[in-house]
C-alpha positions in Angstrom: -2.2 7.2 14.7 -4.0 7.9 18.0 -5.3 11.2 16.7 -6.4 9.7 13.4 -8.2 6.9 15.2 -10.1 9.4 17.4 -10.8 12.2 14.9 -10.7 10.7 11.4 -9.0 12.2 8.3 -6.8 15.3 9.1 -4.5 17.4 7.0 -0.8 17.4 7.9 -1.1 21.0 9.0 -4.0 20.0 11.4 -1.9 17.1 12.7 0.9 19.5 13.4 -1.4 21.9 15.2 -3.1 19.3 17.4 0.1 17.4 18.3 2.3 20.5 18.7 4.9 18.8 16.5 6.9 20.5 13.8 5.6 20.1 10.2 8.8 18.4 9.2 8.3 15.8 12.0 4.8 15.2 10.9 5.9 14.7 7.3 8.5 12.1 8.3 6.0 10.2 10.4 3.3 10.3 7.8 5.6 9.2 5.0 6.8 6.2 7.1 3.2 5.2 7.9 2.3 5.4 4.2 5.3 3.2 3.3 4.1 0.6 5.9 0.6 0.6 4.5 -1.0 1.9 7.7 -2.2 5.3 6.5 -3.0 6.9 3.1 -3.5 10.4 1.7 -6.7 11.4 0.0 -8.1 14.6 -1.6 -10.9 16.1 0.5 -13.4 18.4 -1.2 -13.4 21.9 0.3 -16.7 23.4 1.7 -18.4 25.0 -1.3 -16.2 23.1 -3.8 -13.9 26.0 -4.6 -10.1 26.0 -4.7 -7.6 23.2 -4.7 -8.8 20.1 -2.7 -7.1 19.7 0.7 -5.0 16.5 1.2 -6.1 14.6 4.3 -4.3 11.8 6.1 -6.4 8.8 7.2 -6.0 5.3 8.4 -6.3 2.6 5.8 -9.9 1.3 5.6 -8.9 -2.3 6.0 -7.3 -1.7 9.4 -10.6 -2.6 11.1 -14.2 -1.4 11.8 -16.6 -0.8 14.6 -20.4 -0.9 15.0 -22.4 1.6 17.0 -25.8 0.7 18.4 -28.3 3.3 19.7 -31.1 2.0 21.9 -33.6 4.8 21.4 -37.0 5.2 23.1 -38.9 3.6 20.3 -36.1 2.0 18.1 -32.8 0.3 17.8 -30.4 1.8 15.3 -27.0 0.7 14.1 -24.1 1.9 12.0 -20.8 0.5 10.9 -17.7 2.5 10.0 -14.1 1.6 9.3 -11.0 3.1 10.9 -10.7 5.6 8.0 -14.1 7.0 9.4 -16.0 5.9 6.3 -19.6 5.1 7.3 -20.3 1.9 5.4 -24.0 1.0 6.3 -26.8 1.6 8.8 -30.0 -0.1 9.8 -32.9 0.7 12.1 -35.6 -1.4 13.7 -38.8 0.2 15.1 -40.0 -1.4 18.3 -42.6 1.0 19.7 -42.5 3.0 22.9 -41.3 1.5 26.2 -40.1 -1.8 24.6 -38.7 -4.6 26.7 -35.0 -5.0 27.3 -35.0 -8.5 25.7 -36.7 -7.1 22.6 -34.0 -4.4 22.3 -31.2 -7.0 22.7 -32.7 -9.2 20.0 -33.0 -6.2 17.7 -29.4 -5.2 18.4 -28.0 -8.7 17.7 -29.9 -8.8 14.4 -28.6 -5.4 13.4 -25.0 -6.5 14.2 -25.3 -9.6 12.1 -26.9 -7.8 9.2 -24.3 -5.0 9.1 -21.4 -7.6 9.3 -22.9 -9.6 6.4 -23.6 -6.5 4.3 -20.0 -5.2 4.6 -18.3 -8.6 4.5 -16.9 -8.5 8.0 -16.3 -11.3 10.5 -16.3 -10.9 14.3 -12.5 -10.8 14.3 -12.6 -7.9 11.9 -14.5 -5.7 14.4 -12.6 -3.6 16.9 -15.7 -3.4 19.1 -19.3 -2.4 19.5 -20.4 0.9 21.1 -23.8 0.8 22.8 -25.9 3.8 23.7 -28.6 3.3 26.4 -31.6 5.6 26.7 -31.1 6.2 30.4 -28.5 7.3 33.0 -25.6 4.9 33.2 -22.9 4.5 35.7 -19.1 4.4 35.0 -19.4 0.7 34.1 -22.1 1.4 31.6 -24.9 -0.2 33.6 -28.4 1.5 33.7 -29.0 3.0 37.1 -32.1 2.2 39.0 -34.4 5.0 38.0 -38.1 5.9 37.5 -37.1 7.6 34.2 -36.8 4.3 32.2 -38.2 1.7 34.6 -37.9 -1.3 32.2 -34.2 -0.7 31.8 -33.4 0.0 35.5 -30.7 -2.4 36.7 -30.6 -4.5 33.5 -27.1 -5.8 32.8 -27.2 -5.0 29.1 -23.4 -5.7 28.8 -23.8 -9.3 30.1 -26.9 -10.0 28.1 -25.1 -9.2 24.9 -21.7 -10.7 26.0 -23.5 -14.0 26.5 -24.5 -14.0 22.8 -21.7 -12.2 21.0 -17.9 -12.3 21.4 -16.9 -8.8 20.4 -15.6 -6.1 22.9 -18.5 -4.0 24.1 -18.5 -0.4 25.3 -21.6 1.2 26.9 -22.5 4.8 27.6 -25.5 7.0 27.8 -26.9 7.7 24.3 -27.0 11.5 24.6 -23.3 11.6 25.5 -22.6 9.3 22.5 -24.6 11.7 20.3 -22.2 14.4 21.3 -19.3 12.2 20.6 -20.7 11.5 17.1 -21.0 15.2 16.5 -17.5 15.8 17.7 -16.0 13.3 15.2 -18.4 13.6 12.2 -20.7 16.5 12.8 -21.1 20.1 13.8 -18.7 20.0 16.7 -15.8 18.6 14.7 -12.6 20.3 15.8 -14.3 22.0 18.8 -12.9 20.9 22.1 -15.2 22.9 24.4 -18.9 22.6 23.8 -22.3 21.8 25.3 -24.7 19.4 23.5 -28.4 19.6 24.4 -30.6 16.8 22.9 -34.3 17.8 22.7 -36.1 14.5 22.0 -38.7 12.3 23.7 -36.5 13.0 26.8 -33.9 15.8 27.1 -30.3 14.8 27.6 -26.9 16.2 26.8 -23.2 16.2 27.3 -20.4 18.6 28.2 -17.0 18.5 26.4 -14.1 20.3 28.1 -10.7 20.5 26.5 -11.6 17.6 24.2 -12.7 15.3 27.0 -16.3 14.4 27.8 -17.2 15.0 31.4 -18.6 11.8 33.0 -18.6 13.0 36.7 -17.9 10.9 39.8 -20.4 8.2 39.0 -21.1 8.7 35.3 -24.1 10.9 35.7 -22.8 14.1 34.2 -24.7 15.6 31.3 -28.3 14.9 32.5 -29.2 18.4 31.4 -32.9 17.6 31.0 -33.1 17.4 34.8 -31.8 20.8 35.6 -34.6 22.3 37.6 -35.7 25.7 36.2 -38.6 26.2 38.5 -38.9 24.3 41.9 -42.7 24.9 41.8 -43.1 23.8 38.2 -44.7 20.6 36.8 -43.6 17.3 38.2 -41.0 15.5 36.1 -40.6 11.7 35.7 -37.4 11.9 37.7 -39.4 13.0 40.7 -38.3 16.7 40.8 -40.3 19.7 39.6 -39.7 22.2 36.8 -37.0 20.2 35.0 -36.0 21.3 31.5 -37.6 18.1 30.2 -41.1 19.0 31.3 -40.9 22.1 29.1 -38.7 21.1 26.2 -39.2 17.3 25.8 -41.3 16.5 22.7 -44.2 15.0 24.6 -44.4 18.1 26.8 -44.3 20.5 23.7 -47.0 18.5 21.9 -49.2 18.4 25.1 -49.2 22.2 25.2 -50.5 22.4 21.6 -53.0 19.5 22.0 -55.9 21.6 23.3 -55.8 23.6 20.0 -54.8 20.8 17.7 -55.9 17.4 19.2 -54.3 15.4 16.3 -50.9 17.2 16.7 -47.7 15.3 16.0 -44.1 16.5 15.4 -44.6 16.8 11.6 -47.7 18.9 12.0 -46.1 21.0 14.7 -43.2 22.0 12.4 -45.6 22.7 9.5 -47.7 25.0 11.7 -44.5 26.7 13.1 -43.3 27.4 9.5 -46.7 29.0 8.8 -46.5 31.2 11.9 -49.5 29.7 13.6 -50.1 31.8 16.7 -50.6 29.0 19.2 -47.6 27.0 18.0 -45.5 30.2 17.9 -46.4 30.8 21.5 -45.5 27.3 22.6 -42.2 27.2 20.6 -41.2 30.6 22.0 -41.8 29.5 25.5 -39.9 26.3 24.9 -36.9 28.3 23.4 -37.0 30.5 26.6 -36.6 27.4 28.8 -33.8 25.9 26.7 -32.1 29.3 26.7 -32.4 29.5 30.5 -30.7 26.1 31.0 -28.1 26.9 28.3 -27.2 30.2 29.9 -26.6 28.5 33.3 -24.3 26.1 31.6 -22.5 28.8 29.7 -21.8 30.7 32.9 -20.5 27.5 34.4 -18.2 26.2 31.7 -17.7 29.0 29.1 -18.0 26.8 26.0 -17.2 27.7 22.4 -20.3 26.1 21.0 -23.8 25.2 22.2 -25.1 22.4 20.0 -28.9 21.6 19.8 -29.7 18.1 18.7 -32.6 15.7 18.9 -35.8 15.7 16.8 -37.1 19.0 18.1 -34.0 20.8 16.6 -35.6 20.1 13.2 -37.8 23.1 14.0 -34.9 24.9 12.4 -33.1 28.2 12.5 -36.1 30.3 13.8 -36.2 28.2 16.9 -32.4 28.4 17.3 -32.5 32.1 16.7 -35.0 32.5 19.5 -32.8 30.5 21.9 -29.9 32.8 21.0 -32.0 35.9 21.6 -33.3 34.7 25.0 -29.9 33.6 26.2 -28.1 36.9 25.6 -29.3 38.8 28.7 -28.8 35.7 30.9 -25.2 35.1 30.2 -22.3 37.1 31.7 -20.5 39.3 29.2 -17.4 37.2 29.3 -19.4 34.1 28.5 -21.5 35.5 25.6 -19.2 34.2 22.8 -20.5 30.7 22.1 -22.0 29.8 18.7 -25.4 28.2 18.9 -26.0 25.7 16.1 -28.1 22.7 15.1 -26.5 19.3 15.3 -25.8 17.7 11.9 -26.0 14.0 12.3 -29.7 13.6 12.9 -30.9 10.1 13.7 -27.5 8.5 13.4 -25.8 10.7 16.0 -25.7 8.3 18.9 -24.9 5.2 16.9 -22.0 7.1 15.3 -21.0 8.2 18.8 -20.8 4.5 19.7 -18.3 4.0 16.9 -16.4 7.0 17.9 -16.2 5.8 21.5 -14.8 2.4 20.4 -12.2 4.2 18.2 -11.2 6.4 21.1 -10.7 3.5 23.5 -8.8 1.6 20.8 -6.6 4.6 20.3 -5.8 4.8 24.0 -5.2 1.0 24.4 -8.2 0.8 26.7 -10.5 -1.5 24.8 -8.8 -4.5 26.3 -10.0 -3.4 29.7 -13.5 -3.0 28.3 -13.4 -6.4 26.7 -12.2 -8.1 30.0 -15.1 -6.5 31.9 -17.5 -8.2 29.5 -16.7 -11.6 30.9 -16.2 -10.4 34.5 
């Protein structure tokens, strides 16, 4: 059950491989759970639609559900999914850049109520709510005092929500939740060692090692946007110079193109890139070089199977990813040159789905009770 709660539907063969149990043992266990109405078997369409559909084991949908909330830089987004990993509904509220914490809280509460109503759930039907914050968070899920997102610094988001809603809450940095979402639903499914780099308004990320997401001593692991690539480079909002974010964050990329195209936005940037505009090609190539430089450092440090590029800038597509691959090659030791470099699949819902995945993970490990008790602490 724990593996199904964490990973969603799996074949009996995959259950045997991941648990190390004999196929016969898995068969006996699955048959017993089916008889008790806890799990079910469903046909899963194979990639490309050819051959006999694989049979997957999943938890019964009625066993419970979770909501994920992503507090983005300009929006609040929510999704709801059941324990069978069916995504049931999603909703988004646009708030504008640098919105107040109280506005984000009200938007999140409205989304939770709307998703519950839409899917016919009550509070007691929900296992928990996973919240992704757009700033560094400590191990308790509290925003750290930082110049990076000053309006959120020190705000006790957990308590502000716990005063209004009586559902267990789990809080984590939204980039790490984006990686969790990709691990369960997206491009990193089945991959236990990977790096996730989110190229968005800010640059964040996560590192998964042997299926575990590294948090670090204080919860600050994965702040990949603040790897300094040039100590004499441009000043970053974190106070350092030459961070990856000042080269690969969307505002920084658009600012480089602005002298040539004063009305530039992300949509126009991608259109010009597809049309091989010389100025945009130059900027995107330089950006890819900086991403490759940071990714190569990480590959030499942790030797991942996969480097996953997410965030809105990843929509530049395969030419951009191909350039990152090319630029990385000479920077990585031969032993560490094996990782695939791919675009994340979940798009705008990645972090919210990661919030759901985090709730399921804690539920599977009987840790959600601890998270719930800390809500009222």
